[in-house]
C-alpha positions as CSV (number, residue, x, y, z in Angstrom):
1,M,138.8,-1.2,168.9
2,S,142.6,-0.7,167.8
3,L,144.8,-0.7,170.6
4,S,148.1,2.0,170.8
5,P,151.4,1.0,170.0
6,C,152.4,1.2,174.0
7,R,149.4,-0.5,175.3
8,R,150.7,-3.6,172.6
9,A,153.7,-3.1,175.1
10,V,151.9,-3.6,178.4
11,A,149.5,-6.2,176.9
12,G,152.5,-8.0,175.3
13,R,154.9,-7.5,178.8
14,L,152.1,-9.3,180.4
15,G,151.4,-12.2,178.3
16,I,147.5,-11.0,176.9
17,H,147.0,-10.9,173.5
18,P,145.5,-7.6,171.7
19,F,142.5,-9.6,169.8
20,S,141.7,-11.8,173.3
21,L,141.8,-7.8,175.2
22,R,139.3,-6.7,172.5
23,S,137.1,-9.0,172.9
24,R,136.4,-9.1,176.5
25,T,136.6,-5.0,175.6
26,S,133.3,-5.5,174.0
27,H,132.1,-8.2,175.7
28,L,131.3,-6.3,179.4
29,I,130.0,-3.3,177.3
30,V,127.5,-5.7,175.4
31,R,127.1,-7.2,178.7
32,T,127.0,-4.2,180.6
33,A,124.8,-3.1,177.8
34,T,122.8,-5.8,178.7
35,T,122.5,-5.8,182.1
36,T,120.7,-2.3,181.9
37,S,118.0,-2.3,179.4
38,T,117.4,-5.2,181.0
39,S,117.1,-4.6,184.5
40,T,115.3,-0.9,183.8
41,P,111.8,-1.6,184.5
42,T,108.9,-0.4,182.6
43,P,106.1,1.5,183.7
44,P,103.2,0.5,183.6
45,S,100.7,1.7,181.2
46,S,98.2,4.6,181.8
47,R,96.7,5.5,178.6
48,P,93.8,3.0,179.4
49,F,92.6,5.1,182.4
50,G,92.9,8.2,180.8
51,T,91.3,7.5,177.9
52,F,88.1,6.5,180.8
53,A,89.1,9.7,182.6
54,T,88.3,11.7,179.5
55,I,85.1,10.0,178.0
56,S,84.0,10.4,181.2
57,L,84.9,13.9,181.9
58,V,83.8,14.7,178.5
59,S,80.4,13.3,179.4
60,A,79.6,14.6,182.2
61,F,80.3,17.8,181.4
62,S,78.3,17.4,177.9
63,L,75.1,16.0,179.7
64,G,75.1,19.1,182.9
65,A,75.6,21.8,179.9
66,Y,72.9,19.8,178.0
67,T,70.6,20.5,181.4
68,L,71.5,23.7,182.0
69,G,70.9,24.9,178.6
70,S,67.2,22.8,178.8
71,L,66.2,25.2,181.7
72,Y,67.7,28.2,181.0
73,P,68.4,28.4,177.0
74,P,70.7,31.4,176.3
75,P,69.1,33.9,173.7
76,P,70.1,33.7,170.9
77,I,69.5,29.6,171.9
78,S,65.9,30.3,172.6
79,L,65.8,32.7,169.6
80,L,66.5,30.0,167.0
81,Y,64.5,27.2,168.1
82,P,61.5,28.4,170.7
83,R,59.9,26.0,172.6
84,A,56.6,25.2,171.3
85,A,53.5,26.8,172.9
86,P,49.8,25.8,173.0
87,P,47.3,27.7,170.2
88,P,45.4,30.5,172.1
89,P,41.9,29.2,173.3
90,T,39.2,29.0,170.4
91,D,36.3,30.4,172.2
92,A,37.1,33.9,174.1
93,T,34.3,33.5,176.2
94,S,35.2,30.3,177.4
95,P,35.6,30.0,181.7
96,E,39.2,29.3,181.0
97,A,39.8,32.2,178.5
98,L,38.3,34.4,180.7
99,A,39.8,33.4,184.0
100,H,43.4,34.1,181.7
101,I,42.2,37.6,180.7
102,A,41.8,38.3,184.4
103,A,44.7,36.8,185.6
104,L,46.4,39.4,182.7
105,E,44.6,42.4,184.0
106,K,45.4,41.7,187.3
107,E,49.1,41.5,186.3
108,L,48.9,44.9,184.6
109,Q,47.3,46.4,187.2
110,A,50.8,45.5,189.5
111,L,53.5,46.1,186.9
112,P,56.2,48.5,188.9
113,A,56.4,50.3,186.0
114,L,52.4,51.5,185.8
115,R,52.6,51.8,189.6
116,A,55.8,54.4,189.6
117,H,53.9,55.9,186.8
118,R,50.9,56.7,188.4
119,A,53.2,58.1,191.5
120,L,54.8,60.7,189.4
121,P,55.4,64.3,191.1
122,D,53.2,65.8,188.1
123,T,50.5,62.8,188.1
124,E,47.9,65.4,188.4
125,E,48.6,66.4,185.1
126,W,48.3,63.0,183.2
127,Y,44.7,61.1,182.9
128,E,44.0,57.2,182.1
129,T,41.8,56.3,179.2
130,R,41.3,52.3,177.7
131,P,41.5,52.8,173.6
132,H,38.7,51.1,172.0
133,E,36.9,49.7,175.4
134,S,34.2,52.4,174.5
135,I,33.3,51.2,170.3
136,P,30.3,49.1,170.7
137,E,30.8,45.1,170.3
138,V,28.7,45.7,166.9
139,L,31.1,48.0,165.4
140,R,34.6,46.2,167.5
141,A,34.0,43.0,165.6
142,N,35.2,44.4,162.2
143,K,37.9,46.2,163.6
144,L,41.2,44.8,163.3
145,T,43.0,45.3,166.4
146,S,39.9,45.4,169.2
147,G,37.8,42.7,167.0
148,A,40.4,40.6,165.0
149,L,43.3,40.1,166.7
150,R,41.6,40.2,170.4
151,G,40.9,37.6,172.4
152,P,43.3,35.5,174.5
153,G,47.1,34.6,173.1
154,K,46.6,37.7,171.2
155,L,45.7,41.2,172.4
156,A,43.9,40.2,175.0
157,L,43.5,43.7,177.1
158,F,42.6,46.9,175.8
159,P,45.9,49.2,176.2
160,L,46.3,51.0,179.1
161,A,47.4,54.8,177.8
162,R,48.3,57.3,180.7
163,V,48.1,60.9,178.5
164,R,49.6,64.2,179.3
165,K,46.3,66.5,179.8
166,D,48.3,69.0,176.8
167,E,47.9,65.6,174.7
168,S,51.7,66.3,174.0
169,A,53.0,62.8,175.3
170,A,51.5,59.4,176.2
171,V,52.4,55.9,177.6
172,I,50.4,53.4,176.5
173,F,51.1,49.9,178.3
174,V,50.2,46.6,176.5
175,H,50.4,42.7,176.0
176,L,50.9,40.7,173.3
177,G,50.3,36.9,173.3
178,R,51.5,34.1,171.8
179,G,49.3,34.2,169.2
180,L,51.2,37.1,167.1
181,C,54.3,36.0,166.3
182,G,56.0,35.9,163.3
183,H,58.9,33.8,164.1
184,D,57.5,31.5,166.7
185,G,58.3,33.6,170.0
186,I,59.3,36.9,168.3
187,I,55.9,39.2,167.8
188,H,55.6,40.2,164.0
189,G,57.7,42.9,162.8
190,G,53.2,44.1,161.6
191,L,52.1,44.0,164.2
192,L,54.2,46.1,165.5
193,A,53.9,48.6,163.3
194,T,50.0,48.5,163.8
195,L,49.7,49.1,167.2
196,L,52.8,52.0,167.4
197,D,50.5,53.8,163.6
198,E,47.1,53.2,166.5
199,A,49.6,55.2,169.4
200,L,51.6,57.6,167.2
201,G,48.0,58.3,165.1
202,R,46.0,58.9,168.3
203,N,48.6,61.7,169.6
204,A,48.6,63.3,166.7
205,I,45.3,63.2,165.5
206,I,44.1,64.2,169.1
207,N,45.5,67.2,168.0
208,L,44.8,68.1,164.5
209,P,42.0,71.1,164.1
210,E,39.5,68.4,163.1
211,K,40.4,65.8,165.6
212,V,40.6,63.5,162.3
213,G,43.9,62.6,160.6
214,V,45.4,59.7,158.2
215,T,48.7,58.1,158.0
216,A,51.3,60.3,155.9
217,T,54.2,58.5,156.7
218,L,55.4,55.9,159.5
219,S,59.1,55.4,159.6
220,L,60.2,52.2,161.8
221,K,63.5,51.1,162.7
222,Y,63.9,47.6,164.3
223,K,66.7,47.4,167.2
224,A,66.0,44.6,168.8
225,P,63.4,41.3,168.6
226,T,60.4,41.6,170.8
227,R,59.7,38.4,172.5
228,A,56.2,37.3,172.7
229,D,53.9,37.0,175.7
230,Q,54.4,39.7,177.7
231,F,54.2,43.5,178.7
232,V,55.5,46.4,176.6
233,V,55.3,50.1,176.8
234,M,55.0,52.1,173.7
235,K,56.3,56.0,174.0
236,T,54.5,58.4,171.7
237,E,55.3,62.5,171.6
238,L,54.2,65.3,169.7
239,V,56.9,66.8,167.8
240,E,54.9,69.6,166.2
241,L,51.8,70.9,164.9
242,K,51.8,73.3,161.6
243,G,48.1,73.5,160.2
244,R,46.4,70.3,159.4
245,K,49.5,68.3,159.8
246,A,51.9,66.6,162.9
247,R,54.4,65.3,163.2
248,V,54.8,62.7,166.1
249,S,57.5,60.0,168.0
250,G,57.2,56.9,169.1
251,R,59.1,53.9,170.7
252,V,58.6,50.5,172.3
253,E,59.8,49.2,175.4
254,A,60.4,46.2,177.2
255,L,58.9,46.4,180.4
256,D,63.3,46.7,181.8
257,G,63.3,49.6,179.8
258,S,65.3,48.2,176.8
259,L,64.8,49.9,173.2
260,L,62.8,47.5,170.9
261,V,61.2,49.6,168.2
262,E,61.7,53.8,167.1
263,A,59.6,55.3,165.3
264,E,58.5,58.3,163.2
265,A,55.2,59.0,161.3
266,L,53.6,62.0,159.7
267,F,49.6,62.2,160.3
268,V,47.1,64.9,157.6
269,Q,43.4,65.8,158.5
270,P,41.8,65.4,154.7
271,R,40.5,68.4,153.6
272,Y,36.5,66.5,153.8
273,A,37.5,66.5,157.8
274,S,34.5,67.9,158.8
275,L,32.1,66.3,157.2
276,L,33.0,62.6,158.6
277,N,31.2,61.5,162.0
278,T,34.0,61.3,164.3
279,T,32.1,59.7,167.3
280,V,33.7,56.3,166.7
281,I,37.3,57.7,165.9
282,R,37.0,59.4,169.6
283,Q,35.4,55.8,171.0
284,H,39.0,54.6,168.9
285,M,41.5,56.8,170.5
286,G,39.9,56.7,174.0
287,E,38.6,59.8,175.0
288,P,39.6,62.3,177.6
289,P,37.4,62.4,180.3
290,S,35.2,65.5,180.5
291,P,35.9,68.3,182.5
292,E,35.4,68.3,186.2
293,P,33.0,71.1,186.5
294,V,33.7,74.1,189.2
295,L,31.8,75.5,192.0
296,V,31.7,79.3,191.3
297,A,29.1,79.6,193.9
298,E,26.4,78.5,196.2
299,G,24.1,76.7,193.1
300,S,25.9,77.4,190.5
301,I,28.5,75.6,188.7
302,R,30.8,76.9,185.3
303,P,32.8,74.8,183.0
304,K,36.2,74.2,183.9
């Protein structure tokens, strides 16, 4: 540190050597710095407590999320990682199986969607039938949906169909069990195609001249996964009837109305249809009720 000429003169008159002044000044600065550095208290470190708190919060959140997810898994998780389910009963005539079927039938009859349909203003324009139910057991055994696929955990109930009396449309309620899955918990798309083929076929064939028809084309659009172990609603409608051809459309919906599958189909009556025995076909579709007689005069009636 150098002193200006004026400061040197003042220091000389006071008898202070310039070097001594520099030394004292430097010593004072160092001492002040030392005192300042040693007198400033060092705050205690809070890192250990902060780390512990962070770990605790993360652990608690993870445990809570895992527990909540186990009890109420989000839809994508439940689709990808479904819970294991017991297989269907091997004996469809066991008390357990019969009790399961009876409980499902009771649930079917109490469905709000079915009750609402039965209460429509034009309910007199509809009739109810149970397709497959009237097929003799000896013949039903070799049918796909009413034989091989029927039973607890599969197609436990015969479908319940509400059909317009003019055969232009139908609403069919059916239960899909856990034994009909492709991916566990999700109904096989081919099974839905089979059910739609039958439902659409019923709507088309019953409008054909000889009440016989075969599937010419069937087009499906899968809109959402169909979960197993639930009731679904199949809706069909006659689009066009032209000679031996009937074009129909349909859809599969969940009970909340969400769309699962859309379908369109063309059914054609074979040229040899008049030679076939259509009794089993009518039983398979679920025949409409016989017309009720109308009283004409006392002691005489005529068909409606």
